N, C-alpha and C positions, 0 to 999 in steps of 0.2 A: 501737292504731293506730301508734304510733311504730315498733315492730317490724316492721309491716307495711311502712312505708315505706322503712326500712331495708333490707329483704328485696327490694323492688323496686328500690331503689337500686343493691343489689350485683348484681342481674340486669342492669340497664343497664351496669353498669362491665363486667360479663363479655361483652357483646356484642362491643366491639370487639378484646376479646382473643381471641375464637374466630376472627374475621375475620383477625386477625394472626397466626394460629399459624404459628409457624416451619415451614418446608418443608425436607424433606430431599432426598436423590437420587432420580432418577427410577428407580424399581424396576422399573418395568414395560418399561423400555427396555433392561434387561438380558438376556443371553443366559446364565442360569444353568446351562445344560448345557456351556458352554465353562468350561474351566479357567483360572481367573485367573493362574496361575504359567506356563502356556504360551501362552496367546492373550489377553491382558488387553484388547486392542483388540475383540474381539468379546464378551468377557465383561461388559465396562462398556456397551456400545451396540449391540450386534449385534441386538438383537429390533428395536429402532428403525428401523436401517438395512432390515432385511427387511422391514419394515411401511411403510416411507416411502421408495419409490423415488425416484430424483432426478426432478426435474420436467424436462419436455421442454426448458424453455427455460433451465435451469440447467446448468453444468459440475460442481457438486458439491452435497451436501446433507447437512445435519445440523440438530438444533435451532438451533445457533448461526446457520447460514446462514437456516434459516426466521426467526429473529429479526430479521435483517438484512432479509429481505423485509417483516416486520411493521413496521419502522422505514419503508420505501416506503410502506405502507399508511397510516402515520400522515401522511407526507409528503402522499400523495395527499388526505387529508381536508382538510388545512391548504390545499392548491393549490386543490382544487376549491370551497371556501369563498370563496376569495379571488377565483377566475375567477367566481363567480356574482356578484359585487359590480361593477357596471360604474362608471366615472366615477369612481374613486378619486383623489385627490390624486396628481399627478403627483411621482414620485420616492418616494413613500410605499413602504414594504415591500408592502402589499397590493396597490398598483398593479403593482409590478415583477413580483412572482411570479403574479398573478392573469393579468395579460395575457400572459406568459410561457408559462405552463401553456395558457391558452385558445388560442393561437395554435398551441402544439405539438400539442395534441389535435385540432385542425381539421384533419384529413387531406385532408379535400376540397379546402381552399385550398392545401395543401402540394402536393397531387398536381396541382392546376390550375396552380400556378406553375411545376412542372417544374425545369427548369435556369434559369429566367429569372434568379434571385438571383445566380447566378455569373457570367451571361454578360458583364457588363461586365469582370471580372477576366480572363476567357478572352480576350475581344478584346484587353484590355491585353497578355497574353502573346503573343498572335499577332502584335502589332504591333511586338515586339522585333526589332530589326534589329543590335544589337551587344551587347557585354560590358557596357557601362554600363546598358544596359535590362534586361539579366539582374540586374544587381545591384538595381537599382530594384524589380523584382518579388521579389526575395528578400527586400528589406526589407518590402515590403507583405504577403508572405505571412506573415513573421515576427509582423508586427503582429497578424495574425489567429490567434496562437498555434500556427502550423505551423513546425515546427522543421526549416527546408528551408535548405540543407542541413547546416548546423549549429544547435546550440542557442545561444540567449544569453539570460541573465538575470542577477538580482542573486543574490549568495552571501556569507556572512560570510567574511571574510578568514580561511583557515585558520592564519595566524600572528598574528592580532590579531582575534579574531572580535568584538569590540565594533566594528568598522567593516565597511561592506558594499562588496563591490567587483564589477566586472563578471567574469562567467564564461562562457567559450565551451567547449562540448563537441560531440561527435561525435553526429551524428543523420542524418536524411535517407534511412533504410531504411524499406521497406515491409513487409519480413520481420521476425519478433520481434527478430533479433539477427544479427551478423555471421555466426556458423557455419552458418546457414539458408543461407547463399551459397556457404560454402566446403567443408564436412564431406562426405566422399563417401558416408557411409551411406546406405542406400536410402531411409530415412524424410526425409532431407533432399532426395535427388534428386526424391521424389515432392512435396515442398513447393515445391521450385522449379518443377517443372512446372505445378503447378496454379495456384501465385502468377501465373506469365505468363498462363496462361488467364484468371484473374481480373482482371488489369490490361486484358488486351484487352477483356473483358466490359463494364468501366466505360468504356474509351475508346469501344465501340460504343453504349452508351447516351448518349454525349455527341454521337453522330451519326457517328462514324468508320464507314466501310466496314470489312468484315471483313479485308480486306487491309492497309488502313491501321493499324487497330487492332492487328493481329499485329504489323507492323512498328513500332508504338510501343511496344508491351510489350516487344519485344526491346531496343530502345534503351533503355528504363527500366531492364530487367535488366541491361544492359551497364555502365551509368553507377552504378547501386546496387553492383553488385558491386565495382567499382574502389573505392567508398568503404568497402564492407565489409572489402576486404582492410588498409586502412589503420586500421581501428577496433581497439580493445582487445577481448578477449573478457570474457565475464561475470566469469569468476573474476578477471582483473586488474582489472576495473573496481571490484571490492570492496576493493582495496588503495588505501588514501587517498595513500600515497606515489606511486603511479602516475599519480594524477591531480593531484599538486601540480606546477605549473609557472607559479608567480607571476613575472611579468615587465612591463617598462615598455611602455608602448603602440608605440613605436618598436620594440622587440623583437618584439613580436607582429606588426607590419606585414610584418616581414622573412620571417616563415614564409608570408606569403601576399600578395606585393607586388603581384600584378595585381587585388586587390580594394581598391577605393577606401574604407579604414577611416576615414579623417577626415570623409569625408562620412557615412559608415554612423553615427558616433557623433556629429557634429554634427547629423544630421537629428533624432535623438531627444534631443538635449541631454543626451548621456551625458558625463560627465567622462572625460578622457582620463588617468587616474591609472593606478597599478598595477591589474593585472587578472590573471587565472588562465587558461591555457589548459589543459584538461583533456589533451588528446591532440594534441600538436604535429605528429605523423605525420600525422594526419587533416587538419589544418589545411594542411599542405603539399600534400596529394594533392588537397584543394580546388582550391588555386591552381592544380596542374598540371592539373585537369579545367577549370577556368575558361579557359585557355588551349588546351588539347589536344582538347576536345570542341567540335563545331561549335555555332553559335548554334542552327541548326534542331534538334539534340538536347537542348541545353538548353531549348528550348520545349517540347519533349515531357515532357521530365522534370519541369517547373515545372507544366505542364498536369496530368501525373499528380498530382503530389502536392496541388494544390488539389482535383480530383476525390476523392482519397482521403480528404483532411481532410474534405470537405464532405459525402460519401457518406451518413454517418449521419443527416444533418439535411436531405437533399433528398427527392424524391418517393419512391413506394414501390418502384420498381424498383431504384434505386440503394441503398435500405436494404437490400433483399433480397439484391442481390448483394454487398454489404458483409459481411452476415451470413453468406453461404454459404461464403465463405472464412474469414472471421477467426474465427467462432463455430461454423460447423458443422464445418468441414475442421479446424481446428486444435485445437479444444475438445471437438468431439463433441456440441454441443447440438443437438437436433433441431428446435425452432422458436423464432421470435423471442419476446422478452418482449413482454407486451400494451403497447399503445402509452401507457396511463398509466403503466406504470413506466418505460419509457423516458423519458418527460418529466418524471417525478418525478425520476429519475437526473439529467437534463440541469439542472434547476433547482438541485438541489443542488450540481451542478459548478461551474454558472456565475453563480450569484447566491447565493453561499454564505452570506453573512453575513443577508441579509434572511430567508432560509428557514432559517437555523439558529436565529436569534433567537426565532421564533415556536415551532420545534420545542421548544427547553428550556424555554419557558413554559408549554408544555402536558405535556411527557412527561417531566421532569426535575426532581423535587421538590428542596428543599433538603436534606431529609433523606438523600437519596441520596447528595448531594454531600457531605455531612459524613461519612457512614459509609465512603465510599471514600476519602477523603483520610485518615482514621484508619488503613484499612489500608494505604495505602501509607506512613505513617510508620511503622507497625510493621514492615513488610517491609524498609525501609530500616535500621531498628535491627538487624534479623536480619542483613543483608548486612553492617553494621559488626561485628557479632559474629564473623561468619565469616571476614572479613579479619583481625580481631585475633587469631584462633586459628589462622592459616594456619601450618603448619610448613615450609613449602617456600619461603616469602618473607621476605626479611631486614626489618630495621627500617627502614632509610631507603626503601625501597619501599612498605612498609605505610603509613608516614606519608603518603606523596603518594596512595598509594589512599584512604585515609581523608579526606585534604583534599579529593580530588573528589567522594566520597560525601557530604560536608558541603555541598557546593555545589550538588547536585541541585535542579533547578526543577521542582516538580510542578505539572502542570496538569490539573485535573479538570474535564470537563463541558463547558465553553465558554470562550470568551475573554472576559478583563476589559473589553476594548475592541472594538466592533464596527466594521468597516469602513463607510464612507459610499458607497453604491451610488446615491444620490439623483439623480446625474448622467447614469447610464446612460439611454439612449434604448431603452424597451421598449414595443411596442404589439401590438395583436392583429392587425395588417395583415399581418406577414411573419414567419414563425418564423424562416428562416433569417437575416434582417436582425438579429432579435433575438439570435440566436447570435453573430452577427459584432460586434455591439455590446458584449455581453457580454464575449466573447474580448478586443477591443481594450482594454476596460477595464482587464482584470486584466493584460495584457501591460503598458500604459502605466503601471499603477500599480505594478508590479514595477519597472518601470526608474527610478522616482522613487527608489527606496531607494539606487540605486548612488552611492558617493561620501559617504554619511551614516552616522552612528552606526547601528548595528544596532538595528532595532524589534523589542524581544523580546515585544512584545504580540501579533505575528503567529503564527497557527496554520498548521500545514502541514495539518491534517485538519479536515474541516468537522464541526460539531456532530453531526449526525445519522449520522456514520460508525461502522460495528460495526469498529472496528480500534483500535490504539494505537501510538504510535511513540517513538522516542529519537533525538534529534538530538544527535551528539557534539560540534558545534561550540558549540552554546549550552547543553548538558549539562541537556537538558529530557527530560521523561518526560511524554506527553501520552495523556489516557484520555478520549475524547470522550464525552458523554452517550449516542451512539448504541450503544457497546459496553456500557455500565453500565446493562444490561438483561439481563432472563431471558434466555437461562440462564447467563450469565456472572456475574450480579450482582442481588441483590434485598436490599432493606431485611428482607424475610420470609425471607430464606434463613438457616438455620443456618450456624453460622461454617464448618463443615467444607467446605459447599459453596461459600461465597464465597470461602474461602482456595483450595480445591481448583481453582476455576474462573479467576474475574478475579484471584484471589491469585497464581496461577502466572502469569497475564500481566503483572502488575505486577512480579514478580520477574523475569520475562522482560526487560522492558524496563530495568529496573536493571541486569541482567546484561549487555545491550547496552552498556553504559558500560565493560565490562571484557572484552568478547570480543576476538577478532583484529583488529578494526576499530576499535573504539571505545577500546581500550586503548592506542591510539596518540595519543590527545587527553588533555590534561591537564585540572586542575581549573578553568581559564580557557577550555578549549574549543579550546586551540592544538594545531596537528599537531606534538607536542614529545614526545621520549621521556623519560618520568620513571621508567624503570625501571633498574636496575643491570644490567649487562650478564649478570651469572650468573641473575639472578631472570627476566630475559627468556628465557633458555635454558630454564630449567624451564618456565615458561609456556607456550613454545611445543611442548616436548615431551608436556605434558598436552594441548594443543589437537591434536597429531598422533594421540593416541587417539581423539579423536572423529571425525576426518578417516576413519581407519581403519574406525571402527564404521560409517559412513553410507556409505562406499565398499562396504561388503559388503551394503547392501540393496538387492535388485533388485525391479523393479515388474513385469518380465517377463525371458525369458531375452536374454541380452546387453545389457540396458538397465539400469544400476544407477545410483545416485545418487552425484553428484560430491559427495566429502566436502568438499572444499576450497570449493565453491560455498555449500554449506549449513552452512559452519562457524559462522558468525557467530550464525544462527537456533537452531542446535543447542545452543551454548554457552548461548543465552539460555534454551532450555527446561531444559537440564540444572541451570543455577544457578537458574532461576525456581522449579522444583520444590522445591529444597533449601531456598531460604531462606522461601518461601511456607511450606512445611511447618514451619521452625523458628519463625516468626512464629505459625502456629496452636498449635503446641505450648505456646508462651507464653501465648497466650491459653486455652488449656485448663487451664493451672494457676491463671490469674485466675477463671475461671469453667467449672465442669465441663460437659462437652458431652455430649449424650445419644446413646445407642445407639439407632437408627431402623430398624425393620424386621429386626432381627438384625444390623446392620452396624455396628461400631464408629466411633468418630469418624474415627481414622485410615483405615479402609477407605472410608469416605465421601470423605474428602478425595481419594483415589486414582482412586475411581469418578468423582468430579466432573469432574477433568481428563479421564479419559477419554471421558466424556459432553460435554464443552465442545470437545474437539479431534477426536471422532472422526467426521470426515467421510467420506462415501462419494464417490469422484472418478471422474470419467469416465477410461476408458484414454487417450483422446486428450488430455485435459488434463493426465493424469500423465505424458505423454510430453513435452509443452511444458514442464511444469514441471521436470522432470529437467534439461532442457537450458539453462533459463534464469531458473527462479525459485529466489532463496536461501532458500526455505523448503522442507523435506522435505514429501513427501507425508504427509498427516494420521496415516495409521496408523502411521508411523515416528516422528511426533511424540509419540504415545501411548506405543509401547513402547521408543522410543530411550533418554529420559532415565529412566524408571521401571526400566528393567533394570539400570541404573547404581547404584541408591539402596538400600540395605540396608533402610532403614524400610519399604519397599514391600514386600521379601520377607518381613520380619517380620509385617507387617499380615494378609498372606494365607498365612503359614506355609509359605512355598515351598521346597522342597528346593534343596540346592546346585547340582543338576544341571539346574533347571529352564529352560525356554527364556527366561522372565523374568528369570533370574539370570545376569549376567554373572560368569565366574570373576573372582578377586581379581586376577589379572595381566593380565587384560584390561579390568578396570572402569575407566571414564574418570570422573575428579574433575577439575574445574578449579577451582571456587570452592566 
């Protein structure tokens, strides 16, 4: 009897072991007809892409993006449950999220309202008769989170990040960036022509005649082009030195003396201390336009900016027209996302903490957080070893680099402190009013940070976000719960898959602290040169190799990556692969890793990276990314770093002349 009980007990113990069997790479996703040494992008993930075309509402697709969609499905469950419960306590998470989602998904009410929610503001714009009125409307639109025509908000002081100051940046454009207004290539000319048509179409929806709408669109284009000419391009914006113009309040007012800055700051109770103006020339151009552009044209521009910002949240004709230009024309999407998904995204963006708190309670167990933190710790140790063993960096600079590594603030899953949204007025009566109230709360909340010690409990990403980030001013790396899900990470994955997917992402974010931008900030987050001149020159020579490599990657004839634009992300990938691999190697010594389906642990590591990063991307989105996105196209994020990494070639027995093996004299190694 006793032996029988022991046998049954052993069987019961075995059940969870079977359920928790560790998972390896997705072998069925691989195109094993492809040669890993010539086309690893297809080899790792080609079959999955062939069998899973990009959904009509998406601009790119992979298991990773599918997982991001699954996050939204999870949000849908949370929001629908909350919406089904009426009369929840005012200000509670359930009331805020449920009523917001109910109002958003009630398209009959949204369509019946039409333009009614923004008519009062349109009437205010129409009543403007002088520059003071223009200024008052700028303040009102900025309170709604519309960056018109400049952006304003809080920012850690680049020279003393323990304090938060006011920051003013260039904004106010409807096209993705300044080059869309200025570059002569045909694709930019086409975008400009279609943009003017789009602006006119929005004005027509607002009740303008065809003639008046066309005239208004031309006015908008003229003013925005003037602002674009005074704006920095995307490469320049990546250089923190070019955005660093800390000055006194009085000095700032001299850049734009015709704007009443005293009233602007006093109306929001903003302290008039030191502040930063990212682009002084832009502010000077704003002042020039303030006096040189007619009040009538300013009214047209402000009307457009209101309509532009409101369009995604108004009735279906506005939503459709907004989609037709920004997502269909510029990104190649064929159809709108379903309404429930639009509403899930809006709730996550506007009610960040009430939504995120419920998400992590349901979908992010403590053991996942513990395992992720352990991995980050191991990868930081690998980066420490890497810095210590560098043969090109001298001892004084190494000491500073190691000091910076020791101060990294690792954030995993969700914030320790949730923000209080209970005072935000959300009802089921008007979706657009809900959007305005949530936006007003976020803007006002941000402004309260100015002039105070920096609040390090704040997160830039929401908990359900499938992404990660590095902040050089706070020296923080953040991995929200939303990215710590399959296929990036799972407690049931073998180490090779976890280190090859989320591990490389972790290494990527750590490496951002030492890329061309992050390397300009010291251990305290100050914009401060901690390098010896000789070491800095050697570093810049190494990064030039990466620039040259990515300059050579074409997406179509005559359109190639801008190596300087994608330099930071490419250094991140290059360093991320290396230090995640080194951390994985240490784990292998501690506990032997299995060969699965004939693939060695090292092969699994690299395949996991190819499968996690192996997106299919629409051509239109690729063109948009090449112009303004600091991230390379997914294909080149797979093959770029691996082709520089000898352990990859060794894992797949690649010959020296293989496409995935860069010659030693062209091999890029930064960290």
